[in-house]
C-alpha positions in Angstrom: -28.5 232.3 -0.8 -28.8 233.5 2.3 -28.4 237.1 4.6 -27.5 237.8 8.3 -28.9 241.4 9.7 -29.9 243.1 13.1 -33.7 243.1 13.8 -35.5 246.2 13.8 -38.1 247.9 15.6 -40.5 250.2 16.3 -41.6 251.9 20.4 -42.8 254.4 21.8 -41.1 257.4 22.5 -39.2 255.9 26.6 -40.6 258.4 29.2 -38.3 261.4 30.4 -36.4 261.0 27.2 -35.3 264.1 26.1 -35.5 264.9 21.8 -33.2 266.5 20.6 -30.9 267.1 16.9 -28.0 265.2 15.9 -25.9 266.1 12.6 -29.7 267.1 10.8 -32.0 263.9 13.0 -33.3 263.9 15.9 -32.6 261.6 18.2 -34.0 260.4 22.2 -31.8 260.2 25.2 -33.3 258.4 28.5 -32.2 256.2 31.2 -32.5 252.6 30.4 -31.3 250.2 33.1 -28.7 252.4 34.7 -27.5 252.8 31.5 -27.4 256.4 29.0 -29.3 254.9 25.9 -29.5 256.8 23.0 -32.2 256.4 18.9 -32.8 257.6 16.0 -37.2 259.4 16.2 -39.5 258.3 13.0 -42.9 259.9 13.0 -45.6 258.0 12.4 -48.2 258.4 9.8 -49.9 259.6 12.1 -47.9 261.8 13.4 -46.7 259.9 16.7 -42.9 260.2 17.7 -41.3 256.5 17.7 -38.0 255.7 17.8 -36.2 253.0 15.7 -34.0 250.9 17.7 -32.1 247.8 16.2 -32.1 243.9 17.5 -28.6 242.9 19.9 -27.7 240.2 18.0 -28.5 239.3 14.6 -31.1 236.9 12.8 -30.0 234.2 9.8 -32.7 234.4 6.3 -32.1 231.7 4.6 -34.4 229.4 2.7 -35.4 226.0 4.2 -35.6 222.0 2.9 -39.1 222.7 1.7 -38.6 226.1 0.0 -40.0 228.4 2.2 -38.5 230.9 3.8 -37.3 231.9 7.4 -35.9 233.9 9.9 -34.4 232.8 12.8 -32.7 234.3 15.8 -28.5 234.0 15.6 -27.9 234.8 18.8 -24.6 236.1 18.1 -23.3 239.4 18.2 -20.7 238.9 15.6 -21.8 239.5 12.0 -18.6 237.2 10.9 -20.2 234.6 13.9 -23.9 234.9 12.7 -22.8 234.3 8.5 -21.2 231.2 10.2 -24.2 230.0 12.0 -26.2 231.0 8.6 -23.8 228.5 7.0 -24.5 225.7 8.8 -28.6 225.9 8.5 -28.7 226.3 5.0 -26.0 222.8 5.0 -28.9 221.5 7.3 -31.4 222.6 4.6 -29.1 221.0 1.8 -28.5 217.6 3.1 -32.3 217.2 3.6 -32.9 217.7 -0.3 -29.9 215.4 -1.0 -31.2 212.8 1.1 -28.8 212.3 3.0 -31.5 212.8 5.9 -34.7 212.5 6.9 -35.8 216.1 8.6 -36.7 213.5 11.8 -32.8 212.6 11.8 -32.0 216.4 11.2 -34.0 217.3 13.9 -33.2 214.9 16.2 -29.5 215.8 15.6 -30.0 219.3 16.0 -31.6 218.6 19.3 -28.6 216.0 20.6 -26.9 219.3 19.7 -28.3 221.2 22.3 -27.9 218.9 25.2 -25.9 219.5 27.6 -22.6 217.5 27.4 -22.6 215.7 30.1 -25.9 213.8 28.9 -23.3 213.0 25.6 -21.3 211.2 27.7 -23.6 209.5 29.3 -25.0 208.2 26.3 -22.1 206.9 24.7 -20.9 205.6 28.0 -23.9 203.4 27.8 -23.0 201.9 24.3 -19.4 201.0 25.6 -19.5 197.1 25.6 -16.1 197.1 27.7 -16.0 196.0 31.6 -17.4 197.9 34.3 -13.8 198.9 34.7 -13.7 200.2 30.7 -16.6 201.4 32.1 -15.6 203.8 34.4 -12.1 204.6 33.0 -13.5 206.3 29.8 -16.0 208.1 31.9 -12.8 210.0 34.6 -11.1 210.6 31.7 -13.8 212.3 30.1 -15.6 213.8 33.3 -11.8 214.9 33.7 -11.4 216.3 30.4 -14.9 218.0 30.5 -13.7 220.1 34.0 -10.5 221.0 32.6 -11.3 222.3 29.1 -14.8 223.6 30.1 -16.5 221.2 27.5 -20.1 222.4 28.6 -21.5 221.8 24.9 -20.7 220.1 21.4 -19.8 223.6 20.4 -17.0 222.7 22.8 -15.1 219.7 21.5 -11.8 222.0 19.5 -9.3 220.0 18.7 -6.7 222.8 19.3 -7.7 223.3 22.6 -7.1 219.8 23.7 -4.3 220.0 22.1 -3.0 222.0 24.0 -3.2 220.7 27.5 -1.9 218.1 26.7 0.7 219.6 25.7 0.6 221.1 29.2 0.8 217.7 30.6 3.4 217.3 29.2 5.3 219.5 30.7 4.1 218.3 34.4 5.6 215.4 33.3 2.0 213.0 32.7 3.8 210.3 30.9 2.8 209.8 27.2 0.9 206.1 27.8 -1.7 209.0 30.4 -2.1 211.0 28.1 -2.9 209.2 25.3 -5.1 207.1 27.2 -6.9 210.7 27.5 -6.7 211.5 23.2 -8.2 207.5 23.4 -11.4 208.4 25.2 -11.9 211.6 23.8 -11.6 210.2 20.2 -13.1 207.7 21.1 -16.6 209.5 21.9 -16.3 212.0 19.4 -16.7 208.7 16.6 -19.3 208.3 18.3 -20.6 211.6 18.1 -20.1 211.8 15.0 -21.8 208.5 13.4 -24.5 209.2 15.8 -25.2 212.3 14.0 -24.7 214.4 17.3 -21.5 215.9 15.4 -20.6 216.4 11.9 -17.4 214.7 12.1 -14.6 213.9 15.1 -12.6 216.8 15.5 -9.3 214.6 17.3 -9.1 212.2 14.5 -6.0 213.6 13.3 -4.6 214.2 16.9 -1.2 213.0 16.8 -0.1 210.3 19.9 2.8 211.1 22.0 5.4 208.8 21.8 5.4 206.4 24.5 8.8 204.4 23.4 10.9 207.4 24.1 9.4 208.7 26.9 9.8 205.5 28.7 7.7 205.6 32.0 8.8 203.6 35.8 10.8 201.2 34.0 10.4 197.7 36.3 12.4 194.8 36.7 11.7 191.6 38.3 11.8 190.5 41.2 15.0 187.4 42.5 14.1 183.4 42.8 15.4 185.2 46.1 13.7 188.0 46.7 10.3 186.6 45.3 10.7 183.8 48.5 11.8 186.8 50.7 8.1 188.5 49.6 6.4 185.6 50.7 8.0 185.1 53.7 7.1 188.6 54.8 4.3 188.7 54.2 3.4 185.1 56.1 5.0 187.0 59.2 3.5 190.1 58.5 1.1 191.3 62.0 -1.9 190.4 62.3 -4.3 193.7 61.8 -7.8 194.4 61.2 -7.6 194.0 57.1 -10.3 195.8 54.1 -13.3 194.8 53.1 -12.7 192.6 49.8 -13.5 194.4 46.4 -17.2 193.2 47.1 -18.9 190.5 46.6 -18.4 187.7 44.1 -20.4 185.6 41.6 -23.2 184.4 42.7 -24.2 186.7 46.3 -21.4 185.7 49.3 -20.3 188.0 51.1 -16.1 188.6 50.1 -14.0 187.2 52.2 -10.7 188.8 54.1 -7.2 188.1 52.5 -4.3 187.6 55.2 -1.3 187.6 54.9 -0.5 183.9 53.8 -3.0 185.0 51.0 -0.8 187.0 50.1 1.6 185.0 49.8 -0.6 182.7 47.6 -1.5 185.4 45.4 2.2 186.6 45.0 3.8 183.1 44.0 0.3 182.8 41.1 0.7 186.0 39.8 4.6 184.7 39.5 3.7 181.4 38.4 1.4 182.5 36.0 1.9 186.0 34.9 -1.8 186.9 35.5 -1.9 190.3 35.8 -3.8 191.1 39.1 -7.8 192.0 38.2 -7.4 189.2 36.1 -7.0 186.7 39.2 -9.7 188.9 40.7 -12.5 187.6 38.6 -11.3 183.8 38.9 -13.5 181.5 39.9 -13.3 178.1 41.5 -15.4 176.7 38.1 -12.6 177.9 36.0 -9.7 175.6 37.4 -9.1 172.0 36.3 -6.2 170.5 39.0 -7.3 167.0 38.6 -7.2 166.5 34.2 -4.8 164.5 32.4 -3.3 167.9 32.0 -4.7 170.9 34.9 -4.5 174.5 34.2 -6.9 176.9 34.5 -9.6 178.7 31.8 -9.8 182.6 31.9 -12.6 184.0 30.3 -13.1 186.4 27.1 -14.9 188.6 29.8 -12.2 188.8 32.2 -9.2 189.7 30.4 -7.2 192.3 29.0 -7.9 190.9 25.6 -11.2 190.2 26.0 -9.8 187.2 24.3 -10.7 183.4 26.6 -7.0 182.1 26.7 -6.2 177.9 28.4 -3.0 177.9 30.6 -1.3 175.1 32.4 0.0 175.1 36.0 2.9 174.4 37.7 3.2 171.7 40.3 3.7 173.7 43.2 1.0 175.9 42.1 -1.4 172.9 41.8 -0.6 172.2 45.4 -1.5 175.5 46.6 -4.9 176.3 44.4 -6.0 173.0 45.8 -5.6 173.1 49.7 -6.9 177.4 48.7 -10.3 176.0 46.6 -11.1 172.9 49.2 -14.6 173.0 50.5 -15.3 176.6 47.9 -18.6 176.5 46.2 -17.8 177.0 42.2 -18.7 180.7 41.6 -16.0 181.3 44.5 -13.2 183.9 44.0 -10.1 181.7 44.2 -9.0 185.0 45.6 -10.1 187.9 47.2 -8.0 191.0 46.4 -9.2 193.1 48.8 -8.6 196.8 47.4 -5.9 198.4 49.4 -3.6 195.8 47.3 -1.0 197.4 46.3 -0.2 199.1 49.7 0.1 196.1 51.3 2.8 194.6 48.5 4.6 197.9 49.4 4.0 197.2 52.9 5.4 193.7 52.5 8.6 194.5 50.2 10.0 196.7 52.5 9.7 194.2 55.4 11.5 191.8 52.8 14.2 194.7 52.5 13.7 194.9 48.7 14.5 198.4 48.1 12.6 200.0 45.8 14.5 201.2 42.7 17.4 199.9 41.8 20.8 201.3 40.5 19.6 201.5 37.4 16.0 203.3 38.3 14.0 200.3 37.8 11.6 200.0 39.8 9.9 197.3 42.3 5.6 196.7 42.0 2.7 194.7 42.6 3.3 194.4 38.6 6.3 193.0 38.9 5.0 189.8 39.6 4.2 189.2 36.1 7.6 191.1 34.8 9.2 188.4 37.2 7.3 185.6 34.8 8.1 186.3 31.6 11.8 186.8 32.3 11.8 182.9 34.4 11.1 182.6 31.2 13.2 183.6 29.2 16.3 182.1 31.9 14.7 178.9 30.9 15.2 179.0 27.2 11.9 179.1 25.9 11.1 179.8 22.8 9.6 183.2 22.1 6.2 182.4 20.9 6.2 180.2 23.8 6.6 182.7 26.0 4.4 185.4 24.0 1.3 183.0 24.1 1.5 182.1 28.1 2.4 185.4 28.6 -0.8 186.6 26.0 0.7 189.6 24.1 -0.4 190.2 21.1 2.6 191.7 19.7 6.6 189.6 20.9 7.9 193.3 21.5 6.2 193.7 24.6 7.5 190.4 25.6 10.9 190.6 24.4 11.5 194.8 24.8 9.6 194.8 27.6 9.1 191.7 30.2 12.2 189.8 29.7 14.7 191.1 32.3 18.0 189.9 30.6 20.7 191.0 33.6 24.5 191.4 33.0 24.9 188.2 35.4 23.0 186.0 32.1 24.3 187.8 29.8 27.7 186.5 31.1 27.1 183.2 31.4 25.7 182.9 27.8 29.5 183.9 27.3 31.3 181.7 29.2 29.3 178.6 28.2 30.8 179.3 24.5 33.5 177.7 23.0 36.9 179.3 23.2 37.4 181.3 20.4 41.4 181.6 21.3 44.0 179.9 18.7 45.0 176.5 20.3 48.4 176.4 22.0 51.7 175.7 19.8 53.9 172.3 20.0 56.6 174.5 19.6 57.6 178.0 21.3 57.2 180.7 19.5 59.2 183.3 18.0 60.2 186.3 19.9 57.4 189.6 19.0 58.7 191.8 16.4 56.0 194.1 18.8 57.4 196.0 21.3 57.6 194.9 24.9 55.3 195.4 27.6 55.6 198.7 29.4 54.0 197.9 33.2 55.9 197.5 35.8 57.1 193.3 36.6 57.2 193.1 40.2 59.6 190.6 41.5 64.0 190.7 42.1 65.3 193.4 39.3 67.6 191.4 36.2 70.4 193.0 35.6 71.9 192.6 31.9 75.1 191.8 31.4 77.5 193.4 30.1 78.3 192.8 26.4 
């Protein structure tokens, strides 16, 4: 059984120290680095006087995995903290004796625990297999948590601190989806640390997720066909301006082209007619299109989609004509749409020119993703079966298709009601008997009818 203790050292009496008696024993008092210091005085075998001092921190004494007794500094001034440090040393020795890990594996894990948190984040992000955006977003979440929670070492990864921070963000009106993204990033990071032997376990594994259904944020609506037409016209008629650069170079090294208002109109039509996400459209290449086959369509490569699964989707005739015009003269590796980094800002400028309000009277918003919502709603309005719509929108859960993207309006429900056969009984062939209930008390219009006297 190990123990913790303060080391005792014997030193010469400091120069200028005053020796006096206190409680029946000799003590020395002196000025040590601007502070008054005191220590008991002992007499050495040769007759010289010296002071005896205890270390300010505790040391741990334990038996290592190979049977040798070791004494190591804990750097802890608190005894309970030092005992916790000792327990960890004994646990590591037990794991090696039980051949759970080798001494070398334990040494590497211990070294990793001493590395700064930034190095651990770098190592974790380098192992992620998603696309560049996923790695960038994950790093961003972790670095913001590092700064907000003061992470500097693995010992700082505490559940209660993250839980309190998430609760505080909820009070600041951060959405449940955003808070869950931070939770997922932190939990994934710690799971990797535990698997790599750098952490004993994942402290965030059982941290509950926030309910996104109970916290709806920015409900969006679909555009009507009339609004979509106005949006495209507004983009085409947008005043000429010096455009910003598109998002870098496309595959093959060819510089990205500029995106004009007419290009944006094509993009709006394409997004509303295919349901693609903006980033999926950004990564679409000419080689991904098959416009002249028996069944014209496009192939989405697995690395370019949100669910990392490839897909083959059909194309409407009006989209095929537009795409033929766009890809004419382009190389297979060229982008179909050269989408700029400020597309969201330009979309809202087009929306304002088109006279489309940002929010309706129900609080539903119009944004760039509304074009995908429009696609799902048009599928529903056209009577497309839910299972087919789910495949076209590439949802893993049909509830996403029906509850989020299908924007059923009161007018649609009224049309369905009017299309039903009449539920009223057929009119009788003879006059009905006088009703036995009280007549209506509503006032009647027209001339007053005089009663006949009996």
